[in-house]
N, CA, C and O atoms as a GROMACS GRO file, in nm:
protein
  336
    1UNK      N    1  -7.862  -8.235  -7.890
    1UNK     CA    2  -7.775  -8.364  -7.881
    1UNK      C    3  -7.724  -8.377  -7.739
    1UNK      O    4  -7.696  -8.274  -7.678
    2UNK      N    5  -7.712  -8.480  -7.690
    2UNK     CA    6  -7.663  -8.510  -7.545
    2UNK      C    7  -7.538  -8.568  -7.550
    2UNK      O    8  -7.512  -8.655  -7.633
    3UNK      N    9  -7.449  -8.523  -7.459
    3UNK     CA   10  -7.317  -8.580  -7.447
    3UNK      C   11  -7.289  -8.608  -7.302
    3UNK      O   12  -7.330  -8.536  -7.211
    4UNK      N   13  -7.220  -8.715  -7.286
    4UNK     CA   14  -7.179  -8.762  -7.147
    4UNK      C   15  -7.030  -8.799  -7.158
    4UNK      O   16  -6.984  -8.860  -7.255
    5UNK      N   17  -6.960  -8.758  -7.052
    5UNK     CA   18  -6.819  -8.776  -7.058
    5UNK      C   19  -6.783  -8.833  -6.911
    5UNK      O   20  -6.819  -8.776  -6.808
    6UNK      N   21  -6.705  -8.959  -6.914
    6UNK     CA   22  -6.652  -9.013  -6.792
    6UNK      C   23  -6.543  -8.954  -6.742
    6UNK      O   24  -6.457  -8.907  -6.817
    7UNK      N   25  -6.531  -8.948  -6.595
    7UNK     CA   26  -6.412  -8.881  -6.532
    7UNK      C   27  -6.380  -8.984  -6.430
    7UNK      O   28  -6.449  -9.080  -6.397
    8UNK      N   29  -6.248  -8.945  -6.378
    8UNK     CA   30  -6.200  -9.029  -6.273
    8UNK      C   31  -6.292  -9.011  -6.134
    8UNK      O   32  -6.354  -8.907  -6.114
    9UNK      N   33  -6.294  -9.110  -6.053
    9UNK     CA   34  -6.378  -9.094  -5.906
    9UNK      C   35  -6.317  -8.966  -5.838
    9UNK      O   36  -6.197  -8.941  -5.839
   10UNK      N   37  -6.408  -8.893  -5.782
   10UNK     CA   38  -6.362  -8.767  -5.719
   10UNK      C   39  -6.372  -8.652  -5.796
   10UNK      O   40  -6.338  -8.544  -5.748
   11UNK      N   41  -6.417  -8.663  -5.918
   11UNK     CA   42  -6.442  -8.561  -6.017
   11UNK      C   43  -6.589  -8.538  -6.062
   11UNK      O   44  -6.689  -8.566  -5.996
   12UNK      N   45  -6.583  -8.486  -6.176
   12UNK     CA   46  -6.736  -8.451  -6.220
   12UNK      C   47  -6.751  -8.495  -6.364
   12UNK      O   48  -6.665  -8.476  -6.450
   13UNK      N   49  -6.861  -8.554  -6.381
   13UNK     CA   50  -6.900  -8.594  -6.519
   13UNK      C   51  -6.999  -8.501  -6.583
   13UNK      O   52  -7.095  -8.464  -6.516
   14UNK      N   53  -6.985  -8.463  -6.703
   14UNK     CA   54  -7.060  -8.361  -6.773
   14UNK      C   55  -7.172  -8.427  -6.863
   14UNK      O   56  -7.147  -8.510  -6.950
   15UNK      N   57  -7.289  -8.383  -6.836
   15UNK     CA   58  -7.417  -8.426  -6.926
   15UNK      C   59  -7.467  -8.302  -6.985
   15UNK      O   60  -7.508  -8.210  -6.915
   16UNK      N   61  -7.466  -8.298  -7.111
   16UNK     CA   62  -7.518  -8.188  -7.204
   16UNK      C   63  -7.646  -8.217  -7.256
   16UNK      O   64  -7.652  -8.297  -7.350
   17UNK      N   65  -7.750  -8.166  -7.212
   17UNK     CA   66  -7.895  -8.194  -7.259
   17UNK      C   67  -7.953  -8.060  -7.338
   17UNK      O   68  -8.073  -8.042  -7.360
   18UNK      N   69  -7.861  -7.983  -7.371
   18UNK     CA   70  -7.915  -7.871  -7.444
   18UNK      C   71  -7.983  -7.919  -7.571
   18UNK      O   72  -7.940  -8.011  -7.640
   19UNK      N   73  -8.092  -7.849  -7.597
   19UNK     CA   74  -8.173  -7.896  -7.729
   19UNK      C   75  -8.285  -7.999  -7.697
   19UNK      O   76  -8.377  -8.025  -7.775
   20UNK      N   77  -8.266  -8.056  -7.572
   20UNK     CA   78  -8.375  -8.156  -7.543
   20UNK      C   79  -8.498  -8.089  -7.462
   20UNK      O   80  -8.474  -8.001  -7.380
   21UNK      N   81  -8.609  -8.128  -7.483
   21UNK     CA   82  -8.726  -8.082  -7.410
   21UNK      C   83  -8.785  -8.178  -7.318
   21UNK      O   84  -8.770  -8.299  -7.334
   22UNK      N   85  -8.854  -8.125  -7.214
   22UNK     CA   86  -8.922  -8.191  -7.115
   22UNK      C   87  -8.993  -8.303  -7.177
   22UNK      O   88  -9.066  -8.278  -7.273
   23UNK      N   89  -8.980  -8.438  -7.129
   23UNK     CA   90  -8.913  -8.473  -6.994
   23UNK      C   91  -8.765  -8.518  -7.023
   23UNK      O   92  -8.703  -8.563  -6.926
   24UNK      N   93  -8.710  -8.512  -7.129
   24UNK     CA   94  -8.576  -8.565  -7.167
   24UNK      C   95  -8.464  -8.539  -7.073
   24UNK      O   96  -8.391  -8.627  -7.029
   25UNK      N   97  -8.453  -8.390  -7.040
   25UNK     CA   98  -8.336  -8.364  -6.950
   25UNK      C   99  -8.334  -8.446  -6.810
   25UNK      O  100  -8.238  -8.497  -6.752
   26UNK      N  101  -8.464  -8.442  -6.774
   26UNK     CA  102  -8.480  -8.517  -6.640
   26UNK      C  103  -8.454  -8.684  -6.655
   26UNK      O  104  -8.400  -8.744  -6.563
   27UNK      N  105  -8.492  -8.744  -6.762
   27UNK     CA  106  -8.481  -8.877  -6.789
   27UNK      C  107  -8.311  -8.909  -6.809
   27UNK      O  108  -8.253  -9.005  -6.758
   28UNK      N  109  -8.253  -8.813  -6.888
   28UNK     CA  110  -8.109  -8.832  -6.909
   28UNK      C  111  -8.034  -8.811  -6.784
   28UNK      O  112  -7.934  -8.880  -6.763
   29UNK      N  113  -8.071  -8.725  -6.703
   29UNK     CA  114  -8.003  -8.695  -6.580
   29UNK      C  115  -8.018  -8.818  -6.486
   29UNK      O  116  -7.923  -8.872  -6.430
   30UNK      N  117  -8.150  -8.858  -6.475
   30UNK     CA  118  -8.162  -8.999  -6.405
   30UNK      C  119  -8.073  -9.106  -6.436
   30UNK      O  120  -8.002  -9.164  -6.354
   31UNK      N  121  -8.080  -9.130  -6.564
   31UNK     CA  122  -7.988  -9.240  -6.630
   31UNK      C  123  -7.846  -9.216  -6.589
   31UNK      O  124  -7.777  -9.305  -6.538
   32UNK      N  125  -7.800  -9.084  -6.615
   32UNK     CA  126  -7.659  -9.060  -6.594
   32UNK      C  127  -7.619  -9.078  -6.433
   32UNK      O  128  -7.512  -9.126  -6.397
   33UNK      N  129  -7.713  -9.038  -6.352
   33UNK     CA  130  -7.689  -9.063  -6.204
   33UNK      C  131  -7.681  -9.201  -6.172
   33UNK      O  132  -7.599  -9.238  -6.088
   34UNK      N  133  -7.760  -9.286  -6.233
   34UNK     CA  134  -7.755  -9.431  -6.196
   34UNK      C  135  -7.618  -9.491  -6.243
   34UNK      O  136  -7.576  -9.595  -6.192
   35UNK      N  137  -7.558  -9.435  -6.327
   35UNK     CA  138  -7.432  -9.510  -6.387
   35UNK      C  139  -7.328  -9.448  -6.336
   35UNK      O  140  -7.221  -9.494  -6.374
   36UNK      N  141  -7.320  -9.342  -6.249
   36UNK     CA  142  -7.198  -9.277  -6.195
   36UNK      C  143  -7.129  -9.375  -6.094
   36UNK      O  144  -7.192  -9.447  -6.016
   37UNK      N  145  -6.993  -9.370  -6.106
   37UNK     CA  146  -6.926  -9.442  -5.986
   37UNK      C  147  -6.926  -9.358  -5.873
   37UNK      O  148  -6.940  -9.236  -5.882
   38UNK      N  149  -6.909  -9.422  -5.758
   38UNK     CA  150  -6.913  -9.366  -5.633
   38UNK      C  151  -6.807  -9.243  -5.627
   38UNK      O  152  -6.697  -9.251  -5.682
   39UNK      N  153  -6.850  -9.133  -5.556
   39UNK     CA  154  -6.756  -9.017  -5.537
   39UNK      C  155  -6.756  -8.924  -5.657
   39UNK      O  156  -6.687  -8.822  -5.650
   40UNK      N  157  -6.832  -8.950  -5.770
   40UNK     CA  158  -6.832  -8.857  -5.894
   40UNK      C  159  -6.962  -8.776  -5.879
   40UNK      O  160  -7.068  -8.830  -5.847
   41UNK      N  161  -6.951  -8.655  -5.903
   41UNK     CA  162  -7.068  -8.564  -5.912
   41UNK      C  163  -7.120  -8.544  -6.054
   41UNK      O  164  -7.047  -8.584  -6.145
   42UNK      N  165  -7.224  -8.495  -6.081
   42UNK     CA  166  -7.284  -8.473  -6.226
   42UNK      C  167  -7.315  -8.334  -6.242
   42UNK      O  168  -7.385  -8.269  -6.164
   43UNK      N  169  -7.256  -8.289  -6.354
   43UNK     CA  170  -7.285  -8.136  -6.394
   43UNK      C  171  -7.377  -8.143  -6.516
   43UNK      O  172  -7.339  -8.194  -6.621
   44UNK      N  173  -7.492  -8.095  -6.501
   44UNK     CA  174  -7.587  -8.097  -6.621
   44UNK      C  175  -7.613  -7.959  -6.671
   44UNK      O  176  -7.645  -7.865  -6.599
   45UNK      N  177  -7.596  -7.953  -6.808
   45UNK     CA  178  -7.609  -7.829  -6.871
   45UNK      C  179  -7.737  -7.847  -6.967
   45UNK      O  180  -7.739  -7.935  -7.053
   46UNK      N  181  -7.840  -7.761  -6.949
   46UNK     CA  182  -7.972  -7.765  -7.006
   46UNK      C  183  -8.013  -7.618  -7.055
   46UNK      O  184  -7.968  -7.518  -6.999
   47UNK      N  185  -8.094  -7.613  -7.152
   47UNK     CA  186  -8.174  -7.494  -7.201
   47UNK      C  187  -8.313  -7.496  -7.205
   47UNK      O  188  -8.378  -7.404  -7.256
   48UNK      N  189  -8.367  -7.603  -7.151
   48UNK     CA  190  -8.516  -7.620  -7.144
   48UNK      C  191  -8.568  -7.535  -7.032
   48UNK      O  192  -8.518  -7.556  -6.922
   49UNK      N  193  -8.651  -7.453  -7.041
   49UNK     CA  194  -8.687  -7.367  -6.929
   49UNK      C  195  -8.754  -7.448  -6.811
   49UNK      O  196  -8.747  -7.413  -6.693
   50UNK      N  197  -8.810  -7.545  -6.849
   50UNK     CA  198  -8.869  -7.648  -6.760
   50UNK      C  199  -8.785  -7.714  -6.662
   50UNK      O  200  -8.814  -7.738  -6.545
   51UNK      N  201  -8.661  -7.744  -6.732
   51UNK     CA  202  -8.563  -7.810  -6.662
   51UNK      C  203  -8.515  -7.734  -6.531
   51UNK      O  204  -8.470  -7.800  -6.437
   52UNK      N  205  -8.525  -7.589  -6.522
   52UNK     CA  206  -8.504  -7.535  -6.408
   52UNK      C  207  -8.587  -7.556  -6.280
   52UNK      O  208  -8.544  -7.520  -6.171
   53UNK      N  209  -8.706  -7.615  -6.296
   53UNK     CA  210  -8.792  -7.672  -6.212
   53UNK      C  211  -8.789  -7.812  -6.190
   53UNK      O  212  -8.792  -7.862  -6.078
   54UNK      N  213  -8.782  -7.883  -6.309
   54UNK     CA  214  -8.778  -8.031  -6.302
   54UNK      C  215  -8.668  -8.096  -6.250
   54UNK      O  216  -8.685  -8.191  -6.174
   55UNK      N  217  -8.543  -8.054  -6.284
   55UNK     CA  218  -8.433  -8.113  -6.226
   55UNK      C  219  -8.411  -8.110  -6.078
   55UNK      O  220  -8.390  -8.212  -6.014
   56UNK      N  221  -8.417  -7.978  -6.020
   56UNK     CA  222  -8.425  -7.964  -5.865
   56UNK      C  223  -8.531  -8.056  -5.817
   56UNK      O  224  -8.502  -8.128  -5.722
   57UNK      N  225  -8.642  -8.064  -5.865
   57UNK     CA  226  -8.766  -8.131  -5.809
   57UNK      C  227  -8.729  -8.284  -5.811
   57UNK      O  228  -8.747  -8.353  -5.711
   58UNK      N  229  -8.677  -8.334  -5.927
   58UNK     CA  230  -8.643  -8.475  -5.930
   58UNK      C  231  -8.533  -8.495  -5.823
   58UNK      O  232  -8.547  -8.594  -5.750
   59UNK      N  233  -8.422  -8.413  -5.802
   59UNK     CA  234  -8.319  -8.432  -5.721
   59UNK      C  235  -8.374  -8.450  -5.576
   59UNK      O  236  -8.332  -8.544  -5.508
   60UNK      N  237  -8.459  -8.369  -5.531
   60UNK     CA  238  -8.512  -8.366  -5.399
   60UNK      C  239  -8.597  -8.492  -5.380
   60UNK      O  240  -8.589  -8.549  -5.271
   61UNK      N  241  -8.671  -8.538  -5.470
   61UNK     CA  242  -8.748  -8.656  -5.457
   61UNK      C  243  -8.669  -8.785  -5.450
   61UNK      O  244  -8.700  -8.884  -5.384
   62UNK      N  245  -8.554  -8.771  -5.533
   62UNK     CA  246  -8.460  -8.896  -5.531
   62UNK      C  247  -8.355  -8.887  -5.436
   62UNK      O  248  -8.270  -8.976  -5.435
   63UNK      N  249  -8.347  -8.786  -5.349
   63UNK     CA  250  -8.247  -8.779  -5.234
   63UNK      C  251  -8.119  -8.729  -5.292
   63UNK      O  252  -8.019  -8.739  -5.221
   64UNK      N  253  -8.107  -8.674  -5.414
   64UNK     CA  254  -7.978  -8.616  -5.463
   64UNK      C  255  -7.964  -8.475  -5.422
   64UNK      O  256  -8.067  -8.416  -5.388
   65UNK      N  257  -7.854  -8.415  -5.420
   65UNK     CA  258  -7.841  -8.267  -5.383
   65UNK      C  259  -7.779  -8.197  -5.484
   65UNK      O  260  -7.679  -8.237  -5.544
   66UNK      N  261  -7.851  -8.065  -5.508
   66UNK     CA  262  -7.822  -7.985  -5.612
   66UNK      C  263  -7.724  -7.889  -5.546
   66UNK      O  264  -7.772  -7.802  -5.472
   67UNK      N  265  -7.588  -7.894  -5.564
   67UNK     CA  266  -7.484  -7.817  -5.491
   67UNK      C  267  -7.467  -7.678  -5.540
   67UNK      O  268  -7.440  -7.584  -5.464
   68UNK      N  269  -7.483  -7.666  -5.670
   68UNK     CA  270  -7.475  -7.540  -5.754
   68UNK      C  271  -7.580  -7.537  -5.855
   68UNK      O  272  -7.615  -7.639  -5.914
   69UNK      N  273  -7.639  -7.404  -5.880
   69UNK     CA  274  -7.708  -7.392  -5.993
   69UNK      C  275  -7.680  -7.242  -6.049
   69UNK      O  276  -7.700  -7.138  -5.987
   70UNK      N  277  -7.634  -7.255  -6.168
   70UNK     CA  278  -7.599  -7.127  -6.241
   70UNK      C  279  -7.683  -7.095  -6.373
   70UNK      O  280  -7.714  -7.183  -6.453
   71UNK      N  281  -7.712  -6.980  -6.386
   71UNK     CA  282  -7.790  -6.940  -6.524
   71UNK      C  283  -7.710  -6.849  -6.588
   71UNK      O  284  -7.644  -6.765  -6.527
   72UNK      N  285  -7.712  -6.860  -6.721
   72UNK     CA  286  -7.655  -6.763  -6.813
   72UNK      C  287  -7.740  -6.759  -6.942
   72UNK      O  288  -7.738  -6.846  -7.028
   73UNK      N  289  -7.806  -6.658  -6.944
   73UNK     CA  290  -7.900  -6.654  -7.072
   73UNK      C  291  -8.009  -6.764  -7.060
   73UNK      O  292  -8.072  -6.783  -6.956
   74UNK      N  293  -8.025  -6.826  -7.161
   74UNK     CA  294  -8.121  -6.951  -7.157
   74UNK      C  295  -8.070  -7.079  -7.101
   74UNK      O  296  -8.141  -7.177  -7.078
   75UNK      N  297  -7.940  -7.071  -7.079
   75UNK     CA  298  -7.871  -7.207  -7.035
   75UNK      C  299  -7.855  -7.210  -6.878
   75UNK      O  300  -7.805  -7.113  -6.820
   76UNK      N  301  -7.894  -7.311  -6.816
   76UNK     CA  302  -7.868  -7.337  -6.673
   76UNK      C  303  -7.797  -7.448  -6.653
   76UNK      O  304  -7.826  -7.550  -6.716
   77UNK      N  305  -7.683  -7.445  -6.554
   77UNK     CA  306  -7.610  -7.553  -6.519
   77UNK      C  307  -7.634  -7.588  -6.381
   77UNK      O  308  -7.643  -7.502  -6.292
   78UNK      N  309  -7.647  -7.725  -6.359
   78UNK     CA  310  -7.671  -7.782  -6.236
   78UNK      C  311  -7.552  -7.862  -6.185
   78UNK      O  312  -7.509  -7.946  -6.264
   79UNK      N  313  -7.493  -7.853  -6.072
   79UNK     CA  314  -7.403  -7.955  -6.010
   79UNK      C  315  -7.473  -8.027  -5.911
   79UNK      O  316  -7.526  -7.974  -5.813
   80UNK      N  317  -7.471  -8.178  -5.944
   80UNK     CA  318  -7.564  -8.250  -5.857
   80UNK      C  319  -7.468  -8.365  -5.793
   80UNK      O  320  -7.391  -8.436  -5.858
   81UNK      N  321  -7.487  -8.368  -5.667
   81UNK     CA  322  -7.415  -8.474  -5.586
   81UNK      C  323  -7.521  -8.582  -5.563
   81UNK      O  324  -7.626  -8.561  -5.502
   82UNK      N  325  -7.488  -8.697  -5.614
   82UNK     CA  326  -7.578  -8.814  -5.600
   82UNK      C  327  -7.605  -8.868  -5.455
   82UNK      O  328  -7.518  -8.859  -5.368
   83UNK      N  329  -7.722  -8.920  -5.432
   83UNK     CA  330  -7.745  -8.981  -5.296
   83UNK      C  331  -7.646  -9.096  -5.279
   83UNK      O  332  -7.600  -9.173  -5.363
   84UNK      N  333  -7.627  -9.086  -5.157
   84UNK     CA  334  -7.514  -9.219  -5.131
   84UNK      C  335  -7.586  -9.345  -5.089
   84UNK      O  336  -7.522  -9.448  -5.067
   0.00000   0.00000   0.00000
């Protein structure tokens, strides 16, 4: 199940894509980044092993920056700063 929560500008929006498999984590991440207001970063929580490769690759190609990448067990969390 995917969950997205809006936050105030200058904060972080959370996108939980656990349980989704390739290519859905990247598709949902791309969609969420397009909808973000200026100044808001995106935190993506995923458990698809391919997301560890696909999300950073997508970010590089699209000009976004992965500011943090944390792993705990099968779960990986990305903090993404959108391209300006």
